[in-house]
Each structure stands twice: as C-alpha cells, then as structure tokens.
Backbone as CSV, one residue per row, in Angstrom:
resi,resn,N_x,N_y,N_z,CA_x,CA_y,CA_z,C_x,C_y,C_z
1,MET,29.595,129.961,-43.487,29.762,129.233,-42.211,28.907,127.610,-42.888
2,SER,29.049,126.668,-42.252,28.783,125.283,-42.600,27.253,125.493,-41.849
3,GLN,25.855,124.582,-42.035,24.597,124.540,-41.656,24.642,122.670,-41.361
4,ARG,23.702,123.216,-40.895,22.082,122.083,-41.156,21.250,122.238,-40.953
5,THR,20.512,121.854,-42.181,18.695,122.038,-42.381,17.821,120.365,-42.052
6,LEU,16.463,120.858,-41.926,15.735,119.957,-41.969,15.509,119.629,-43.261
7,VAL,14.997,118.398,-44.506,14.494,118.753,-45.583,13.393,117.675,-45.483
8,LEU,12.029,117.933,-45.983,11.179,116.318,-45.622,10.353,116.714,-47.556
9,LEU,10.651,115.842,-48.002,9.985,115.364,-49.020,9.285,114.825,-49.128
10,LYS,8.014,115.113,-48.800,6.356,114.716,-48.519,5.652,113.902,-49.208
11,PRO,4.779,113.509,-48.742,4.018,112.200,-49.281,3.953,112.414,-50.851
12,ASP,3.133,113.590,-51.817,3.295,113.973,-52.810,4.755,113.285,-53.954
13,ALA,5.645,113.985,-52.990,6.724,113.672,-53.652,7.517,112.092,-53.965
14,VAL,7.361,111.468,-52.537,7.474,110.302,-52.402,6.584,109.458,-53.435
15,ARG,5.211,109.416,-53.016,4.299,109.097,-53.996,4.653,109.190,-55.937
16,ARG,4.797,110.488,-56.689,5.342,110.373,-57.681,6.680,110.164,-58.208
17,GLY,7.616,109.633,-57.272,8.385,108.836,-57.590,9.919,110.154,-57.968
18,LEU,9.451,111.060,-56.900,10.410,112.436,-57.293,12.075,112.625,-56.037
19,ILE,11.588,111.264,-55.168,12.760,111.572,-54.311,14.265,111.755,-54.951
20,GLY,14.442,110.942,-56.089,15.995,110.974,-56.682,16.347,112.267,-57.050
21,GLU,15.260,112.421,-58.098,15.656,113.961,-59.104,15.558,115.470,-57.736
22,ILE,14.914,115.407,-56.421,15.072,116.227,-55.905,16.306,116.215,-54.980
23,LEU,16.874,115.066,-54.420,17.968,114.517,-54.182,18.887,114.946,-54.809
24,GLY,18.841,114.426,-55.790,19.993,114.878,-56.774,20.313,116.797,-57.232
25,ARG,19.207,117.241,-56.794,19.437,118.661,-57.494,20.228,119.046,-55.781
26,ILE,19.755,118.423,-55.015,20.273,118.816,-53.981,21.559,118.758,-53.856
27,GLU,22.152,117.079,-53.707,23.327,117.083,-54.205,24.430,117.595,-54.670
28,SER,23.739,118.061,-55.853,24.911,118.966,-57.223,25.045,119.870,-56.327
29,LYS,24.935,120.418,-55.549,25.539,121.264,-54.963,26.533,121.963,-54.512
30,ALA,27.273,121.922,-54.938,29.423,121.912,-54.567,28.674,122.653,-52.671
31,GLY,29.561,121.000,-52.399,29.213,121.397,-50.736,28.507,121.253,-50.478
32,TRP,27.416,121.001,-50.653,26.210,120.384,-49.658,26.070,118.523,-49.453
33,THR,25.951,118.259,-48.887,26.047,116.225,-48.637,24.527,116.409,-47.619
34,ILE,24.000,115.369,-48.042,23.032,114.224,-47.439,23.568,113.370,-45.874
35,ALA,23.465,114.450,-45.016,23.896,113.705,-43.509,23.340,112.244,-42.565
36,ALA,21.932,112.988,-43.364,20.980,111.448,-42.721,19.433,111.326,-43.481
37,LEU,19.096,110.152,-44.005,18.389,110.337,-45.074,17.378,109.082,-44.125
38,GLU,15.646,109.225,-43.397,14.746,107.991,-43.747,13.801,107.799,-44.376
39,LEU,13.157,107.130,-45.201,11.742,106.550,-45.451,10.697,106.339,-44.324
40,ARG,9.917,107.453,-43.799,9.069,107.070,-42.832,7.435,107.856,-42.799
41,THR,6.343,107.012,-41.864,4.890,107.668,-42.382,5.112,108.482,-40.925
42,LEU,4.560,109.379,-41.727,4.916,110.629,-40.050,3.860,110.366,-38.831
43,ASP,3.596,109.923,-37.328,3.020,110.267,-37.183,2.097,111.361,-36.253
44,ARG,0.532,111.198,-35.809,0.146,112.739,-35.554,0.823,113.498,-34.758
45,ALA,1.275,112.889,-33.735,2.084,113.408,-32.273,3.563,114.130,-32.833
46,THR,4.228,113.279,-33.950,5.437,114.522,-34.676,4.900,115.396,-35.492
47,LEU,4.051,115.106,-35.912,3.541,116.180,-36.832,2.546,117.775,-35.765
48,GLU,2.103,117.196,-35.627,1.521,117.980,-34.112,2.738,119.219,-33.919
49,THR,3.760,118.898,-33.636,4.898,119.095,-32.961,5.888,119.872,-33.773
50,HIS,5.803,119.395,-34.893,5.827,120.033,-35.921,5.475,121.305,-36.727
51,TYR,4.264,120.957,-36.706,3.234,122.199,-37.495,2.306,123.184,-35.812
52,GLY,2.835,122.633,-34.487,1.950,123.482,-33.948,1.725,124.625,-33.735
53,GLU,2.408,125.417,-34.423,2.401,127.071,-34.778,0.645,126.908,-35.665
54,HIS,0.797,126.125,-36.307,-0.748,126.797,-36.957,-1.874,125.733,-36.922
55,GLU,-1.699,124.929,-36.069,-3.059,124.476,-35.396,-3.898,125.675,-34.759
56,GLY,-5.445,125.412,-35.593,-6.712,126.428,-35.254,-7.281,127.238,-36.812
57,LYS,-5.826,126.817,-37.459,-5.726,127.519,-39.061,-6.623,126.039,-39.973
58,PRO,-7.204,127.634,-40.405,-8.513,126.334,-41.724,-7.626,124.834,-42.137
59,PHE,-6.478,125.682,-42.757,-5.290,124.562,-43.665,-5.227,123.694,-42.854
60,TYR,-5.180,123.258,-41.195,-3.857,122.525,-40.212,-4.505,121.242,-40.214
61,GLU,-6.079,120.387,-40.484,-6.405,119.204,-40.547,-6.196,118.652,-41.864
62,PRO,-6.478,119.661,-42.565,-5.908,119.265,-44.276,-4.578,118.394,-44.357
63,LEU,-3.785,119.733,-43.471,-2.131,119.566,-43.816,-1.520,118.077,-43.346
64,MET,-2.405,118.273,-41.501,-2.072,116.808,-40.964,-2.421,115.696,-41.790
65,GLN,-3.636,115.467,-42.272,-4.180,114.332,-42.903,-3.026,113.894,-44.846
66,PHE,-2.908,114.875,-45.126,-2.137,115.056,-46.556,-0.437,114.595,-45.355
67,MET,0.256,114.796,-44.384,1.226,114.890,-43.915,1.090,113.082,-43.770
68,SER,0.407,112.506,-43.002,0.306,111.309,-42.469,-0.394,110.222,-44.043
69,SER,-0.655,110.910,-44.815,-1.620,109.887,-45.528,-0.395,109.106,-46.467
70,GLY,0.832,109.258,-46.028,2.089,108.312,-46.884,3.126,108.697,-46.481
71,PRO,4.339,107.758,-47.103,5.909,107.994,-46.508,6.394,109.312,-46.766
72,SER,7.325,110.032,-45.911,7.897,111.224,-46.751,9.203,110.761,-46.299
73,ALA,10.160,111.520,-46.931,11.850,110.838,-47.094,12.185,112.544,-46.130
74,VAL,12.928,111.796,-44.809,13.308,112.676,-43.902,14.703,113.133,-43.850
75,VAL,15.209,114.156,-44.133,16.562,114.132,-44.874,17.194,115.420,-43.729
76,VAL,18.291,115.432,-43.453,19.426,115.906,-42.419,20.921,116.638,-43.843
77,VAL,20.484,117.743,-44.329,20.947,118.199,-45.590,22.314,119.005,-44.756
78,GLU,23.603,118.945,-44.913,24.950,119.918,-44.219,25.305,121.008,-45.347
79,GLY,26.515,121.659,-45.318,26.919,122.537,-45.554,26.285,124.357,-45.996
80,GLU,27.412,124.926,-46.372,27.739,126.045,-46.835,26.106,126.874,-47.183
81,ARG,25.761,127.651,-46.557,24.216,128.564,-46.479,23.565,127.621,-47.038
82,VAL,23.454,126.622,-46.631,22.283,125.450,-46.571,20.974,125.844,-46.410
83,ILE,20.105,126.185,-45.791,19.528,126.782,-45.069,18.531,127.753,-45.876
84,GLU,19.252,128.600,-46.099,19.111,129.465,-47.216,18.693,128.953,-48.623
85,GLY,19.647,128.559,-49.276,19.760,127.536,-49.821,19.137,126.840,-50.672
86,VAL,18.500,125.755,-49.910,17.381,124.843,-49.868,16.240,125.481,-50.149
87,ARG,16.065,126.318,-49.252,14.883,127.390,-49.715,14.434,127.665,-50.839
88,ALA,15.318,128.450,-50.942,15.473,129.117,-52.588,15.205,127.937,-53.533
89,LEU,16.136,126.525,-53.711,16.360,125.597,-54.791,14.933,124.559,-54.300
90,ALA,13.838,124.951,-53.307,12.428,124.370,-53.139,11.739,126.044,-54.152
91,GLY,11.718,126.923,-53.872,10.836,128.045,-54.467,9.988,128.041,-53.899
92,PRO,8.994,129.099,-53.816,7.778,129.603,-53.376,6.844,128.146,-53.268
93,THR,5.802,128.748,-51.990,5.011,126.943,-51.662,3.716,127.018,-53.401
94,ASP,3.397,127.914,-53.655,2.204,128.284,-54.948,3.389,127.937,-55.888
95,PRO,2.809,126.722,-56.469,3.979,126.004,-58.077,4.059,126.826,-59.163
96,ILE,2.947,128.151,-59.143,2.100,128.990,-59.939,2.953,130.252,-60.174
97,ALA,3.788,130.449,-58.754,4.585,131.736,-58.450,6.110,130.910,-58.374
98,ALA,6.559,129.846,-58.219,7.799,129.509,-58.118,8.024,129.058,-59.841
99,ALA,9.250,130.034,-59.669,10.372,129.603,-60.960,10.867,128.601,-61.403
100,PRO,10.389,128.663,-63.100,11.347,127.276,-63.748,13.008,126.828,-63.066
101,GLY,12.954,126.074,-62.797,14.562,125.950,-62.483,14.108,125.198,-60.837
102,SER,13.014,125.301,-60.213,13.210,124.983,-58.942,12.334,124.146,-58.727
103,ILE,12.111,123.105,-57.672,11.250,121.764,-57.400,10.264,122.312,-57.298
104,ARG,9.603,122.862,-56.833,8.111,123.658,-57.032,7.292,123.997,-58.406
105,GLY,8.334,124.714,-58.844,8.011,125.109,-60.467,8.517,124.176,-61.533
106,ASP,9.041,123.603,-60.903,9.016,122.327,-62.142,8.481,121.513,-61.715
107,PHE,7.699,120.819,-60.632,7.100,119.546,-60.170,5.659,120.016,-59.458
108,GLY,5.888,121.113,-58.851,4.361,121.556,-58.011,3.064,121.478,-59.212
109,THR,1.965,121.288,-58.146,0.973,121.433,-58.786,-0.347,121.845,-58.077
110,ILE,-0.370,121.686,-56.860,-0.906,122.745,-56.200,-0.625,123.032,-54.488
111,VAL,-0.974,124.229,-54.067,-0.142,125.208,-52.806,0.060,124.026,-51.922
112,ARG,-0.930,123.067,-51.479,-1.240,122.384,-50.149,-0.191,121.484,-50.063
113,GLU,-0.041,120.504,-51.002,0.849,119.728,-52.041,1.571,119.976,-52.527
114,ASN,2.255,120.681,-51.849,3.939,121.184,-52.293,5.185,120.575,-52.299
115,LEU,5.233,119.011,-51.731,6.507,118.412,-52.761,7.371,118.505,-51.240
116,ILE,7.852,119.355,-50.878,8.866,120.033,-49.768,9.034,120.713,-48.892
117,HIS,9.306,120.646,-47.638,9.507,121.136,-46.975,11.076,121.597,-46.472
118,ALA,11.725,122.964,-46.310,12.700,122.843,-45.533,12.481,124.212,-45.048
119,SER,13.761,123.945,-43.284,13.612,124.678,-42.390,14.039,126.203,-42.787
120,ASP,13.272,127.240,-42.049,13.049,128.719,-43.037,14.176,129.229,-41.899
121,SER,15.481,128.976,-40.354,16.158,129.941,-40.430,17.091,128.663,-39.620
122,GLU,17.906,129.361,-39.057,18.983,128.138,-37.828,18.011,128.005,-36.981
123,GLU,16.928,129.004,-36.143,16.191,128.473,-35.249,15.826,127.540,-35.330
124,SER,14.430,127.475,-36.516,13.825,126.433,-36.538,14.714,125.162,-37.669
125,ALA,15.532,125.332,-37.840,16.679,123.992,-37.745,16.737,123.692,-36.945
126,GLU,17.066,123.572,-36.126,17.588,123.695,-34.680,16.710,122.846,-33.804
127,ARG,15.330,123.599,-33.475,14.099,122.751,-33.710,13.461,121.448,-34.040
128,GLU,13.570,121.439,-35.505,12.833,120.780,-36.520,14.201,119.494,-36.284
129,LEU,15.029,119.722,-36.125,16.130,118.499,-36.473,16.165,117.614,-35.042
130,LYS,16.042,118.299,-33.888,15.465,117.928,-32.596,14.539,116.944,-33.005
131,ILE,13.020,117.205,-33.465,11.998,116.684,-33.438,12.093,115.389,-34.373
132,PHE,12.666,115.590,-35.425,12.840,114.460,-36.535,14.155,113.246,-36.741
133,PHE,14.943,113.861,-35.515,15.914,113.237,-35.616,17.038,113.504,-34.273
134,PRO,15.927,112.675,-32.854,16.583,113.533,-32.107,17.648,113.217,-31.128
135,ASN,18.602,111.790,-31.790,19.627,111.568,-31.133,20.436,111.629,-32.352
136,PHE,20.508,112.503,-33.650,21.523,113.148,-34.513,22.162,113.841,-34.087
137,SER,23.672,113.943,-33.894,24.904,114.781,-33.251,25.419,115.311,-35.076
C-alpha cells in the first residue's frame, strides 16, 4: 500500500551539508519518491504544534531552540511502506545505538541533534503533513 510520510532534515543536517546524501538514500529505495521539498526556517508556532506533546518536558525548550536555529528541509516522501521504511533508514535517535548504514548510525553525533525526523505511524504522518504542507493534496 502506498503511503505518504513527513521527513524533516533538521538544522544540523542542513548545516553539515547532508541534504543530498540523506535524500539520495531515500530516493534510492525502489518505489519511493519525493513529492514535495522545501527549505525553510521553522517558526515557533509550527514547532509548538508539531512538538506539543512534549511541552513541559526537560528537553522541550532546547528542542525548540535547536529546531528554529536554522533552515530545515521539509519533505513529503511517497511509496510502499515508506513510513516504516524511512524510520528504519533513519535509525534510533541515539547515534551510538544506531546501526552502521542508517542515517544516524553513519552521521549522527549527539541525541538532541539527530539529523532527521520521520513520522512514526499513518496517523502521525497525516497530522504532521497537515502542519507542514496544509495545501498539499
């Protein structure tokens, strides 16, 4: 079944010049395509909507500061089992726990600045796509 997912290449990925490398890994998967791509610095309101479930947690404010610290690549990826697949390709948040060959395993340095976000379920993907691409159909 074809799906859509939101992928954010976070400010650390952009700063480090990894957009092409990461998108290349996504595009190399048979049947996955990039349906939309924008480079933008995310505003506080958008980030509050996206990360609202974490408000009040100790990492919330540092996360908000990091995510608004520079441009992110905001991407819609389509394809078979793309939600599960991109999360596997990203690897665990902790770069030490992430396997070689995964994005975080190959390029990650610290947990908080972890290069990539990918929706974790069909419900999350639908909600997140509406936040970042409200007019995308």
